[in-house]
C-alpha positions as CSV (number, residue, x, y, z in Angstrom):
1,X,-0.2,0.1,-0.2
2,X,1.5,3.5,-0.9
3,X,2.1,5.7,1.8
4,X,1.1,9.4,2.2
5,X,2.3,11.3,-0.7
6,X,3.9,13.6,1.3
7,X,6.3,11.2,3.1
8,X,8.9,11.4,0.7
9,X,9.5,14.9,1.1
10,X,9.3,14.7,4.6
11,X,11.5,11.9,5.2
12,X,14.0,14.2,3.3
13,X,13.8,16.9,5.5
14,X,14.1,14.6,8.6
15,X,17.1,13.1,7.2
16,X,18.4,16.4,6.4
17,X,17.8,17.4,10.3
18,X,19.6,14.0,11.5
19,X,22.5,15.2,9.8
20,X,22.5,18.6,11.1
21,X,22.2,17.0,14.5
22,X,25.2,14.5,13.6
23,X,27.5,17.5,12.8
24,X,26.6,19.3,16.4
25,X,27.2,16.3,18.4
26,X,30.6,15.8,16.4
27,X,31.8,19.0,17.4
28,X,30.9,18.4,20.9
29,X,28.1,21.1,21.1
30,X,25.1,21.3,23.0
31,X,22.2,22.9,21.5
32,X,22.5,25.7,23.7
33,X,25.9,26.1,22.6
34,X,25.2,25.9,19.1
35,X,22.5,28.9,19.2
36,X,24.7,31.0,21.3
37,X,27.4,30.4,18.0
38,X,24.6,31.0,15.7
39,X,23.1,34.3,17.3
40,X,19.4,32.6,17.4
41,X,17.3,31.2,20.6
42,X,18.1,27.8,21.5
43,X,14.7,26.7,20.5
44,X,15.1,27.3,16.9
45,X,18.0,24.5,16.9
46,X,15.7,22.2,18.7
47,X,12.8,22.6,16.0
48,X,15.3,22.5,13.2
49,X,16.8,19.1,14.5
50,X,13.2,17.7,15.1
51,X,12.3,18.6,11.3
52,X,9.5,21.0,12.7
53,X,11.2,23.8,11.0
54,X,12.9,23.7,7.8
55,X,16.1,25.7,8.0
56,X,17.0,28.5,5.2
57,X,20.3,28.3,3.1
58,X,21.9,31.1,5.6
59,X,20.9,28.8,8.8
60,X,22.4,25.6,7.1
61,X,25.8,27.7,6.4
62,X,25.7,29.5,10.2
63,X,25.5,25.6,11.8
64,X,28.2,24.2,9.8
65,X,30.4,27.3,10.6
66,X,29.3,26.8,13.8
67,X,30.4,23.5,14.1
68,X,33.6,23.7,11.9
69,X,32.1,21.9,9.0
70,X,31.8,24.5,6.5
71,X,33.0,22.0,3.8
72,X,29.4,20.2,4.5
73,X,27.3,22.7,3.9
74,X,26.8,22.8,-0.2
75,X,25.6,19.2,0.0
76,X,23.1,20.1,2.8
77,X,21.9,22.9,1.0
78,X,21.1,21.2,-2.0
79,X,19.8,18.2,-0.3
80,X,17.3,20.7,1.6
81,X,16.0,22.5,-1.6
82,X,15.3,19.2,-2.8
83,X,12.9,18.2,-0.3
84,X,11.5,21.4,-0.7
85,X,11.2,20.9,-4.6
86,X,9.1,17.3,-3.4
87,X,6.3,18.9,-2.1
88,X,5.5,22.2,-4.1
89,X,2.4,24.0,-3.2
90,X,0.1,24.5,-6.4
91,X,-1.0,28.4,-5.4
92,X,3.0,29.1,-5.2
93,X,3.4,27.1,-8.3
94,X,0.9,29.3,-10.0
95,X,2.0,32.5,-9.0
96,X,5.1,32.2,-10.9
97,X,3.6,30.3,-13.8
98,X,1.0,30.3,-16.3
99,X,-1.0,26.8,-17.1
100,X,0.3,27.2,-20.5
101,X,3.9,27.2,-19.0
102,X,3.1,24.4,-16.6
103,X,1.7,22.3,-19.5
104,X,4.8,23.1,-21.8
105,X,7.0,22.2,-18.6
106,X,6.0,18.4,-18.8
107,X,7.4,18.0,-22.2
108,X,10.8,17.2,-21.8
109,X,10.1,14.7,-19.2
110,X,7.5,13.0,-21.3
111,X,9.6,13.2,-24.2
112,X,12.4,11.2,-22.2
113,X,10.0,8.3,-20.8
114,X,9.8,5.1,-22.5
115,X,7.2,3.8,-20.1
116,X,3.9,5.6,-18.6
117,X,1.8,4.2,-16.1
118,X,-1.2,6.2,-15.2
119,X,-4.0,5.6,-12.9
120,X,-7.0,8.2,-12.2
121,X,-9.7,8.5,-10.0
122,X,-11.0,11.6,-10.8
123,X,-10.1,12.6,-14.4
124,X,-9.4,11.7,-17.7
125,X,-5.8,11.5,-18.5
126,X,-4.3,14.6,-20.0
127,X,-2.3,12.4,-22.4
128,X,-6.3,11.1,-23.3
129,X,-8.2,14.4,-23.1
130,X,-10.0,16.3,-25.8
131,X,-10.1,20.0,-26.7
132,X,-13.3,20.6,-24.7
133,X,-12.8,18.5,-22.0
134,X,-9.4,19.9,-21.7
135,X,-10.9,23.2,-21.6
136,X,-13.6,22.1,-18.9
137,X,-10.7,20.9,-16.7
138,X,-8.5,23.8,-17.0
139,X,-11.1,26.2,-16.5
140,X,-11.9,24.6,-13.1
141,X,-8.1,24.6,-12.0
142,X,-7.9,28.3,-13.1
143,X,-11.1,29.0,-10.9
144,X,-10.0,27.2,-7.9
145,X,-6.2,28.9,-8.0
146,X,-8.0,32.2,-8.5
147,X,-6.0,32.7,-11.9
148,X,-6.4,34.9,-14.7
149,X,-5.3,33.0,-17.7
150,X,-5.5,32.1,-21.4
151,X,-7.4,28.7,-21.5
152,X,-7.2,28.5,-25.1
153,X,-3.3,28.3,-25.2
154,X,-2.8,26.4,-22.2
155,X,-5.4,23.4,-23.7
156,X,-3.5,23.7,-26.8
157,X,-0.2,23.3,-24.6
158,X,-1.9,20.4,-22.9
159,X,-3.1,18.6,-26.5
160,X,0.2,19.0,-27.8
161,X,2.2,17.1,-25.1
162,X,-0.5,14.1,-26.6
163,X,1.8,13.8,-29.6
164,X,3.9,11.2,-27.4
165,X,1.0,8.9,-27.9
166,X,1.8,8.6,-31.6
167,X,5.3,9.9,-32.0
168,X,8.5,8.1,-30.5
169,X,9.1,4.9,-28.7
170,X,6.7,5.0,-25.9
171,X,4.3,2.8,-24.1
172,X,1.4,3.8,-22.2
173,X,-0.3,1.8,-19.6
174,X,-3.4,3.4,-18.5
175,X,-6.1,2.7,-16.0
176,X,-9.5,4.3,-15.2
177,X,-11.9,4.2,-12.5
178,X,-15.3,3.4,-14.0
179,X,-16.6,6.2,-12.2
180,X,-14.5,8.8,-13.7
181,X,-16.2,7.8,-17.4
182,X,-19.3,9.4,-15.7
183,X,-17.7,12.4,-13.5
184,X,-19.1,15.2,-16.3
185,X,-16.6,17.6,-17.5
186,X,-18.0,20.3,-19.6
187,X,-21.6,20.0,-21.4
188,X,-23.2,16.3,-22.3
189,X,-21.8,16.5,-25.8
190,X,-18.1,17.6,-24.8
191,X,-18.2,14.3,-22.9
192,X,-19.6,12.0,-25.2
193,X,-17.0,13.5,-27.8
194,X,-14.4,13.2,-24.6
195,X,-15.8,9.1,-24.4
196,X,-15.5,8.2,-27.9
197,X,-12.2,9.8,-28.1
198,X,-11.1,6.9,-25.5
199,X,-12.8,4.1,-27.8
200,X,-10.6,5.4,-30.7
201,X,-7.3,5.7,-28.5
202,X,-7.9,2.3,-27.5
203,X,-6.5,0.8,-30.7
204,X,-3.3,2.6,-30.8
205,X,-0.5,0.1,-30.7
206,X,1.5,2.4,-27.8
207,X,-1.9,2.2,-25.7
208,X,-3.0,-0.3,-23.2
209,X,-6.5,1.3,-21.6
210,X,-7.9,-0.3,-18.4
211,X,-11.5,0.4,-16.8
212,X,-11.8,-0.7,-13.4
213,X,-15.3,-1.7,-12.9
214,X,-17.3,0.1,-9.8
215,X,-19.2,-3.1,-8.8
216,X,-17.5,-6.4,-7.4
217,X,-15.0,-6.7,-5.0
218,X,-11.9,-5.0,-5.1
219,X,-8.2,-6.0,-4.1
220,X,-7.6,-2.2,-3.2
221,X,-9.8,1.1,-2.7
222,X,-9.7,3.8,-4.9
223,X,-6.2,5.9,-4.3
224,X,-5.0,9.3,-5.3
225,X,-4.4,10.0,-9.1
226,X,-0.8,9.0,-9.9
227,X,1.8,8.7,-13.0
228,X,4.6,6.7,-12.8
229,X,7.3,7.9,-15.3
230,X,9.5,4.8,-16.1
231,X,10.5,3.2,-12.8
232,X,12.2,6.4,-11.9
233,X,9.6,8.7,-9.9
234,X,6.1,9.1,-9.1
235,X,3.7,12.3,-9.8
236,X,0.7,13.0,-7.3
237,X,-1.6,15.9,-8.1
238,X,-3.5,16.5,-5.1
239,X,-5.5,19.4,-4.4
240,X,-3.4,22.0,-3.2
241,X,0.1,20.3,-3.9
242,X,1.9,18.7,-6.7
243,X,4.0,15.7,-5.1
244,X,6.9,14.3,-6.5
245,X,7.8,10.6,-4.8
246,X,11.4,9.6,-5.6
247,X,12.2,7.5,-2.7
248,X,12.7,4.0,-4.3
249,X,10.4,2.2,-1.5
250,X,7.6,4.4,-2.4
251,X,7.8,4.1,-5.8
252,X,7.6,0.4,-5.4
253,X,4.7,1.0,-3.6
254,X,2.9,2.7,-5.8
255,X,4.3,0.0,-8.9
256,X,2.8,-2.7,-6.4
257,X,-0.4,-0.9,-5.9
258,X,-0.8,-0.7,-9.6
259,X,-0.2,-4.1,-10.7
260,X,-3.0,-4.9,-8.1
261,X,-5.1,-2.3,-9.6
262,X,-4.5,-4.0,-13.0
263,X,-5.6,-7.1,-12.0
264,X,-9.4,-6.0,-11.7
265,X,-9.4,-3.6,-14.7
266,X,-11.0,-5.0,-17.7
267,X,-9.7,-4.5,-21.0
268,X,-10.7,-4.6,-24.8
269,X,-14.2,-5.1,-25.4
270,X,-15.3,-5.5,-22.1
271,X,-13.8,-2.1,-21.4
272,X,-15.8,-0.7,-24.3
273,X,-19.0,-2.1,-23.1
274,X,-18.3,0.1,-20.0
275,X,-17.6,3.4,-22.1
276,X,-20.2,2.8,-24.5
277,X,-22.8,2.5,-21.5
278,X,-21.4,5.8,-19.9
279,X,-22.1,7.4,-23.7
280,X,-25.7,6.0,-23.2
281,X,-26.4,7.1,-19.8
282,X,-25.6,11.0,-21.6
283,X,-28.9,11.1,-23.1
């Protein structure tokens, strides 16, 4: 079972905190001694060592200088920045970037990935989205983040990313919860068009699309939507944050979960039947 998505980031913070504590102890200093040398309250030292407060670059430099370990500061600063990048608040991300820029920023990763694994419990994967479906999704994102964005250009950028379905040496193994087929984005016509597009995309040689039926016993509950890029890292999109999971143990947990969900999914004619039924229910 996968751990909480932000645990990779927290584990990285705790590892950094543990290393700072070791450096202090190796220098023969107490928390109070360190605080005096750094010119801050001893409670700050404690909070940093217990991963309650994220140190700044200046804090790390001061800590290492106080412990005569200045040579270790660059690596610790790099580790600290890496931990921060694992958990990026959406609002901070969107303050700096437009929706179009974010879509375009995915292109290099998509182009170098050979095997995509995608599981969705909320929306149809971006690679499989039609223009009107993508517009409805991005309009919702813009509303939630209180953004003023050029939706058409963002939609165009998202659709452009989908060219990897037909270009290059890429494979896509995609799973959708059946409920996703019935979460209507846009009007009924746009949703019917999107579901029809799924029927078309299923025939691509690069794509394996499975639908997990809502009825029947499950090996695992519907978890958060996630994407696995090769066997290296996982992207998880939460309501308020984007999480990148890179810890090998956690990546294995997501892959293990994906395999179990695959066993429950149906393919081919059975998947088509579920998609067709969803289209028929739109009226």
